[in-house]
TIPA-86397 format. One record per residue: residue in one letter; x, y, z of N, C-alpha, C in turn. Coordinates in pm, whole numbers, plus 50000, padded with zeros to 5 digits. Atoms other than C-alpha are relative to their C-alpha. Layout:
<lumpas>
AXYZXYZXYZ/...
</lumpas>
This chain:
<lumpas>
X500144992850150441444093253403499454992749896/X500625007950080440214064753201498425003850000/X501294996649981436784071053353499665015049921/X500364986950040437014106153281500145004149833/X500045000350158438034100452915498634993449951/X501065007050037435294075452876498495010649995/X501234988349983432484102753022500285010649885/X499644987650097434014131752779499634992449876/X500555005650114433484107052491498874994849972/X501235003550001430254096852580499055011949994/X500604982650010429154135252637500035002449841/X499784994050127430404141252295499114994649887/X500685008850058428824113152132498375002850008/X501324997949980425324120252288499885014149942/X499954984750029426004157552218499754998849803/X500085003950133426424146051833498604997549947/X501155007150008423474125151842498785011549999/X500924990949988421304151951974499995013549897/X499934992250101422514176551714499214996349861/X500735007050103421434153551443498474999049993/X501384999949955418154149051601499345014849965/X500464987249989417784186851627499825007349828/X500134995450164418714192751248498784994649898/X500755006550057416294167551130498515001950073/X501314995149916413464180351364499055008549888/X500764992350084410534193951154499525011650112/X500324987749935409214229151225499074997050127/X501185000649890406314215951449500824996550118/X499085004149886408984199851678500715012850068/X499484990149975410994230451678499155008450088/X500744987849948408064254151765499444992950147/X500245004949891407094226652036500985003550129/X498984996149891410474230352214500175013250030/X500024987349955410344268352191498735002850081/X501215000049897406994266252355500334998650108/X499585009649845408204244352653501095008350044/X498854993349930411404265652684499455017050055/X500494985349976409304300352694499204996850146/X501105001449911406764286452953501084995350124/X498735004849901409774272253154500755013650069/X499404987249957411364307753159498985009150074/X501084988049934408064326653234499214995550102/X500715002749894406484305153483500684992450118/X499215008549888409154287953701500985011550047/X499384992549935411334304753948501644997849926/X498705005350069414604289853790500155006949845/X499604994350125413614300553450499845012750014/X499924983350001412854338853562501505003950043/X498854997449959416154335553725501015001349844/X499285001550090417694325353409500025011349892/X500654989350091415934351753197500565014050051/X499434990549943417114377853434501585000449953/X498565003650039420844365953412500145003649846/X499665001950138420474363953045499965014149954/X500084985450019419344399953015501045010350034/X498904992249946422244412753218500874997449912/X499045002850109424434394652980500075007249866/X500214993150135422844406752666500035014250018/X499844988249978422934441152792501325005849980/X498754998450007426534437652810500745000049873/X499225005350125427044425852446500855012549916/X499394988450066427784462452304501375004050072/X498704996349934430794464152526501054990149942/X499165011650041432244431752388499434996749837/X500755003650131430574433952033501234995949901/X499245004950090433994429151865500344983150000/X499915013049962434384394152038499024993449962/X501325003450036430694386851989500014999849852/X500224997750166430834396051606500584986249943/X499275011650068433394364651561498864989549980/X501045010050018430384340751645499005004149894/X501134996150123427844362151417500554996249864/X499375003550125430324361451132500164984749970/X499855013350034431374327051150498704991249980/X500955008150017427954312051179499485004149868/X500424996850119426754333750909500564996049872/X499135008750113429594320050687499614986249964/X500435015549997428424285250750498594999449957/X501215002850045424844289650694500045004849846/X500124995450125425384312550381500654988249885/X499645011950087427704282850214499264991449999/X500725011349998425544256150339498595002249919/X501394997050064422264273750194500175000749848/X499574998450149424104282449868500114986849940/X499785015150081425184245049794498684991050009/X501285007149990421914229749898498965007949898/X500764994450082420134256949687500304996749851/X499645005650156422164245149365499404985849980/X500655012250018420894209849423498494999049982/X501684996750004417324220349488499575006749872/X500584992450109417414242649174500224990049874/X499575010550114418824214748941498814989550031/X501245009349973416164190549087498805005849959/X501214994950045413344215149020499715005049859/X500085000250180414244221648652499824987249948/X500505011650062414124186748591498854993950025/X501265004349950411514179548799498715006649938/X501104991450037409274205548628499824994749873/X500115006550136409994185548287499144992049971/X501215009150005407154167648177499024999750071/X501095001949898404204158648324499424982350001/X500565011349972401914129548411499124990749889/X500505003650113400114124448064500615001549895/X499175001150088402924122147858500964990350026/X498955010049971405454096147815501035000749907/X498774999550105408844089047665500314983749997/X499725013950047409684055947503501574995749967/X498595002850027413134039947536500394986449970/X499575012350042414714008247422500094994250142/X499885009149857414393981547706501134997050059/X499175000649938416343985147989501165012950007/X499374986150012417924020747907499565008050112/X500004990249890418414044048191499685015549924/X499814986850049418714075347957499874998649856/X500204999450160418224086547597501714995849920/X498715000650062422074082547545500434986549959/X499445013450028422374045747570498644993349931/X501535004250115418554040247364500274999349868/X500104999350133418224030447016498604994649950/X501555002650046414614028446851500225001549860/X500105003650140414744014246499498685009349935/X501134993750079412664032746226498564991349995/X501275008250034410304003046154499234997750117/X500735000049912409224005446521499355013850041/X500814989049985407754039046508498504999349958/X501395003550041404674031646311499184992950095/X500875008949879403874003246563499855006050123/X500234993549862404314025246869498765011449972/X500954990350018402024051246697498654994649974/X501495005750001399364025746635499524993650153/X500255003949877399134017446995498755006750052/X501234994049934395994024247236500525010750083/X499734993549889396054051247481500755016449957/X499574988450069397494080247236498965012649955/X500854990750058396064114347176500155003249847/X499984998850157395474124046813499565014350003/X500244986050073395334161046663498975002949945/X501604998550029392474176346504499964992149841/X500025006950113393454156546165500154986250024/X499845015049957393694122546344501434993250001/X498535003949971397514122546355500114997350133/X499615002249858398544104546668501095010150049/X499194988249921400684128946894501154992350038/X498775008150004404144109246844501155009249954/X498574993850064407824126146812500764992150027/X498535009349998410664101746730500895012950023/X498834986749967413594122446850501014992150014/X498535003249981417274119246853500945010850073/X499194991549941420004137847049501255000449962/X498855000850037423354149646941500605010650086/X499344989249900425894164747172501115005249909/X499294991750095427834193847000500695010150077/X499164993049906430484215647124499625016549946/X500234986050001429704254047156500905006750082/X499404989049934431724283447290499065004350123/X501034993049878430444295247647499925013249992/X500004985749991429564328947692501025007650115/X499274993149918431564333147987501565001649976/X498804999650033435034323647863500324996749868/X499665005850157434774311147497500584985850007/X499665011550032435814277347585498814989349965/X501015007950047434054250047436499404987950107/X501115011349907431154228747627499024994249922/X500935009050099428694203747522498665006450013/X501434990449999425274216847424499474985149941/X501255011550064422154191947337499365005949872/X500884994650112421054194146981498964986949978/X500925007449995417644177846970499314999949864/X500985004150139415854162446640498874997150051/X501525002449966412094164546679499444994649907/X500984998150074409244153446515499075009149933/X500954987750038406694174946319499015004650090/X501054994249894404324173746590500575001850136/X499274997249875406814180446868499445012450087/X500234988449925405384213946935498494996850079/X501215004349924401844196547029500384990750111/X499715007549887403404169447217500745004050123/X499754989149894405534194047416499685010750020/X500754986349991403194215947506500175012050071/X499424989849900405244236747741500855009849907/X498634994050103407694247147457499255010049909/X500604989050052406624282447337501045008549909/X499024991450085408344303647056499735015450063/X499794985249919409354337847215500635010049907/X499384988150120411274353446901500074990549893/X499425003950119411614345946549498674988349971/X501025009750058409734313246403500534986350027/X499685011750001409854275846414500854997249868/X498975002250117412274257946193499144993149914/X500885007750096410884242545873500604986849949/X499615014150009411284204445819500745001749849/X499275002250086414124194045593500805013549952/X498934988849982416204227145613500765000250118/X499084999249869419114232845839499775012450078/X500434986749914417254256146069499984996650166/X500325003649857417274258146430499275008350097/X500504989749902415614272046734500444996350110/X499215000649894417174277047065499184999650121/X500724996049882415874274547411500775012350076/X499354989549942416364304947621501154998750108/X498835005549928418524289747844501314997249935/X498965002750108420984278047580500475014749942/X499734987150059420834312047426500795009050120/X499254995549904422074325547769501294995950006/X498495004649958424914301147803500894999649909/X499135003650122426594296147460499885014149902/X499904989750083427684322447206499434996149867/X500335004050139426284325346871498664995349982/X501305005350014422774315246919499015012350006/X501204988150024421064351246862499134993949856/X500965004450114418314347846606500425006749878/X499334992950125419594352946251501514996749988/X498605006750041423124337546299499834987449969/X499885010650079424574311446134501114989650101/X498825008049927426504282046310500564987149915/X499285010850064429014253646184499774989950082/X500085013149934427894220246313499874987949880/X500155010650071428374188846179500675000649850/X499344995850122430484202845881498965005749933/X500894991150090427264222045777499555014650067/X500474985449921425744257445831498664998650033/X501285003749957422824258146028499615016050051/X500594984349983420584293746055499254998250138/X500914999049856418884300946421498695011649953/X501214991750088415534311746284498955003350145/X500824996649920413864313846622500594994550170/X499605001849876414104310047008498634997750088/X501295005249930411594291247251500415000750141/X499965000049852411014291447637499104988650060/X500595011149939409784260647829499534999250150/X499825001349878410604268148176500394986950055/X499745010549934412154234148245501524995249912/X498695004150046415164213048108500255003949840/X500254994650137414234218647723500555013249979/X499644990250034415354253147768501415001149967/X498655002050026418814242247760500694993749861/X499785007450101418364225347432500025009149853/X500104995250142418594233947039499174991649942/X500825009350065415924219546840500105001449833/X500295000450152415634210046447499384987249965/X500885009650062413854187646228500924983650027/X499435011649958414904149746337500524995049876/X499395006250155415314136845960501345009049969/X498624994250069417854166845890501204995650122/X499095001149894419724161646219500814984349965/X499255013550001420244124146147500584998049860/X499325000150104421084128945785501245005850024/X498704994249978424024153045904500834992850073/X498785009649920425374131046163499874983549981/X500005013850049424714096945968499234991250118/X501025011049906421944083746238498794995349921/X501115009350060419764059046118498924995250069/X501215003949912417744052846425499895012050080/X500314987849889416154074846685500274993750157/X499365006149856417074071347056498605003450092/X501245001049937413444080747204498785004949930/X501384994150042409774087247143499205005350090/X500874989549891407714115547330498744995849929/X501245003950033404194105147323499005012750088/X500824992849943401304127647433498534991850012/X500845011649965398634103047592498565008750015/X501554996549929394694104847680500375000050144/X500035000849838395224113348048500524988850033/X499565009849921396194091648298499484984549954/X500505011350059394034064048165500714993749875/X499385001650120395494068247838501414994150031/X498545004349963399104063048005500134984350003/X499965014349924397984030148164499694990049871/X500445006350071396554019847844501134996249893/X499225003450098399424026747620501314993350067/X499145011849959401834009047851499404983050009/X500435011150020399783979247849499804995749856/X499685008250133399613975247492501235001849937/X498435001450042403353982547462500214985950049/X499445012349946403883952947694499244987749929/X500745012150057401183931747491500774995149880/X499565002750154403093935947148501614995650014/X498675007749977405833909647146501185006249888/X499014993850092407573931046847500495011650067/X499424987349947408363960447070500394997950180/X499185001849892410943955547351500625013450055/X499724985249972410543988847470499615003150146/X500304996249895410164006847795498985011949991/X500714990250004407664032647883499885006450152/X500214992849865407654058948154499395014849979/X500234983250032406094094148203501135007949994/X498874990550021407994121748096500275004450154/X499784995849873407854135348467500544989350100/X499085010449940409144103648629501405000249930/X498575001150064411864101748371500835012150028/X499184988849962413284135248426500295002550152/X499594998549850413034136148783500984990850039/X499065011149971414814102848798501325006749963/X498794998350066417684116248579500615013150093/X499174992149899418334146048844500194994150144/X500025007149831418364121649159501494999650029/X498784999849979421934115149133500805008850035/X499034990049970423514146149108499535010350101/X500514991649868421214164049343500304993250132/X499505004049855422214139149611501035002050034/X498684995349992425654145049547500345010250032/X499864985749944425264183449569499615001050139/X500724996749849423404178449892500834993250088/X498955008549936425954153250020501415010750038/X498884992950000428994178549932499525012350075/X500564990449916426904207350084500044996850134/X500195003149858426254190950406501424997150067/X498735003049935429984178150438500775014550015/X499404989149977431414211350368499045009350092/X500594991449908428944230250565500214991850128/X499715008249888429554203650869501575005450042/X498794998949973433494211350828499975015150058/X500204986749988432624248050832499595003850153/X500615000349848430484242551144500824998550099/X499145003249895433194228451334500975012850042/X499164988849992435544257651283499025013150084/X500784991549935432494281151401499724995750147/X500105004649854432074258851697501135006950084/X498554995549914435654265251824500095014950013/X500114986849979435214301751753499135005250103/X500664995849878432264304251961500154996550136/X499375006549867433754281352221501045010250066/X498914992649968436994304252252499325014850047/X500724988949967434644336052245499045003050118/X500555001649908432384324352510500714998050109/X499125002549858435054312252743500565010950048/X499614983949945436574347052738499015008850052/X501094994549928433364359452788499814998850126/X500445005949854432564337753101501335005250089/X498954995849928436354345653208499625015250047/X500084983649976435764384653177498885002550106/X501084999049895432704380553374499994992450122/X499915008649887433784357853635499575006950137/X500794994549881432874383653920498715001849989/X501504995950022429664391753786499244987650015/X500565014849989428724355553753499894995350154/X499945004349879430054347854080499135008450123/X500844992149938428104376454236498584993849996/X501525004750011424834363954093499744988050095/X500275011849925425374331254238500085000350153/X500084998349882426194344354576498895005050055/X501424992849946422914363754587498754990749983/X501285009049984420844331354526499704992649839/X499885004750123421504324554135500454985450005/X499485015049991421804284354118500784997749865/X499265007050099423824264553867499225001949859/X500615000450125421044258853599499645014249960/X500284987250096420094295553555501045006449942/X498864994850055423494304053507500094992649885/X500095010250134423724275153241499465009449876/X501104993950095420714290053076500265012949939/X499824985850039421564325153083501145000449872/X498935000750081425044318652915499474995749869/X500415007850141423554295152644498815008949926/X500914991950085420604319252566500905013249942/X499094990750046423324345552512500594998049870/X499235007050128425184323752251498774998549924/X501105001750102421844312352086499485012149946/X500314987050056420984348452024500905005149913/X498754998450079424194354051867499874993949877/X500135012550079423794322751681498735006049891/X501044995050088420434334551547500075008949923/X500054986650103421384367651428501124996249900/X499025002350103424454351651257499164990449874/X500705009650072421824323251109499155010249898/X500984991950066419434350151000501025008949880/X498994991950071422394371950833500394990849901/X499405009550101423784342150643498894995049917/X500905003450099420544333450493499435010049927/X500244987350120419764366850382501025003749911/X498874997850102423144368950231499884992049857/X500235010650128422444334750039498865001449904/X501154994850117419184346249921500325011549898/X499694988650085420334379849801500944997149890/X499135003150073423194364349627499744992049888/X499985011750089422154332249483498574997349959/X501355004650068418374330149444499705003649876/X500314995150129417614330049088501164999649912/X498744999250068421334328348980500094986549907/X499765012750122421754306448644501474996050002/X498505008650032424524281348620499564990449896/X500005012350039424944249648438500774989850035/X498985008849953426174217648485499654988049882/X500135012650112426544182048277498474993350032/X501265010449949423184162548282500224987449964/X499755014250036422594125648214500444997649854/X499535001250153423044131247836501385007249944/X498564993349994426644148147898500125011449922/X499994983950030425374181847798499585007950095/X500324986949882424964213747971498484999650004/X501544994549944421554218348161500005009950087/X499824988249937421084252448243498645001850120/X500865000649907419304259148574500295011350116/X499994987349928418754284248866500104995850159/X499945003449842419694282649229498695005150058/X501035000849958416744280249422500204998550162/X499934998049834416784294549795498415000050054/X501385003849939413474279849941500085004750136/X500244998649864412004287650273500404986450094/X499555011149934412904252350377501394996850018/X498614998049988416464258250293500355009050116/X499664990949891416674288450507499774996450125/X500325004849880414894270350772501084989450063/X499045009149994417584243650741501325008650079/X499114993249933420094268950799500095003850125/X500314990249842418644286651101500184988750093/X499645009949875418694252451263501354995450016/X498435000749996422274247651183500665013650066/X499294991849907423174280851327499574998450147/X500405001949873421124272951644500594989650069/X499185011149965422864241251668501515002950048/X498684994149968426214257151662500035006450097/X500384992149880425094281851912499994992950127/X500205013649925424114251452116501214996150061/X498505006849972427594234052122500855010750051/X498884990449956429544265052133499545007650148/X500424994449878427684280252448499944992050111/X500295008849913427134246952618501144998850119/X499005002949913430664241552758500595011750109/X499464985549931431664278652873498565004550107/X500994998349910428054278353036500324987850124/X500155009449900428614246553248501525004550087/X498614993149932432344263253331499375009750080/X500334990049929430584291253453499314994050118/X500935005449892428124273953676500914990750090/X499155006149886430954254253842500965005850041/X498874988949932433304283753910499755000250137/X500234996949871433754285954287499815011450024/X500044986649983432424316354405500805006150073/X498884993849898435084323454660501145003549886/X498954999150102437674316854395499845011449903/X500314987150105436114340354127499855012050060/X499914985249963435614369254354501325003950052/X498554998149941439144365854500500705001049882/X499214997050104440624364454157499705011249929/X500534987550076438564391454009500425014450056/
</lumpas>
């Protein structure tokens, strides 16, 4: 009895390891496995017998479609939820990862990981502006934008509850420094006035941000004069003049400085000049690297949660597949025994039952992926970013995620069909014929 238990535990452990390897296998590996299986089925005697037996089982599926649909629907649910969860993480990462580029930099206080805990004094701005590697506009002004960020409460469009929004104050050259930001309605704010331009994501997320509306922020009235689009994390923000925002909220320092550099060589020169100036204890990072880093923690958490939830649902789908296939094997006991009596050995029978289960799993995986893509691809949501304000982003159901969901579906089908297939192969022929 002890040896049997140890053997069972070892079998389960090996099966779990095999499933993990299968899920992590790249498409080239999956293609190689599929080609080898197809060659074996077509060009070996055992393979042709397995294929013939599988055709018999597949032909009888319409007669037991109710039971078979349990496998299809269960696996479709697993794949749909898994792909949707992973699409949320990928969409958030894609939004922040697309913010900034490799030829612009962000300056923060030394050791700061984000703008929220960075402080840059006003006397440091002219020093930074004079460093090498900074691009200049047509009038010779260095393309530098000292900025600060204020978190404010705004009512959400969904239910009217107050949620955090990012109110960013920028310098007068911000439109050139952040060259992806384009006005799509209205006009830019005027320095010195309490005027706001809003990102298209923020306008879709919060109430009262239509052009021409007036907001009460910091005990002052602000007018929305324009809307902009950038296609990145800035879409979730509201912009105004940094000096006006600072005076409203009694902010005497900045939090960051955004800089447009002279290409990658300019970035390197700017970093070197910053390090060489003992008066500046500031860190420099490309805007692409900075925003990509901000997305890392939350994206990883979402992916872990999605995998865990998917695994829990997968266990339920496996038991559903096991129950269905055990019942199918029991119902076809006489048919399987007859095939074995006329020359079908154990391996073709095992492969036939597993091919049938894998086909149902494939249908479920495709169905779940299509449902996830139809419902969630491009669906806009928001979550808290590193600055404790809402970041608006879209779910991104990519081909890679659909492929991952399909591999999960086939893995579930493999486990769900294996043990019933082994039982069918071990069923004594005489017993099966007599009981039937």
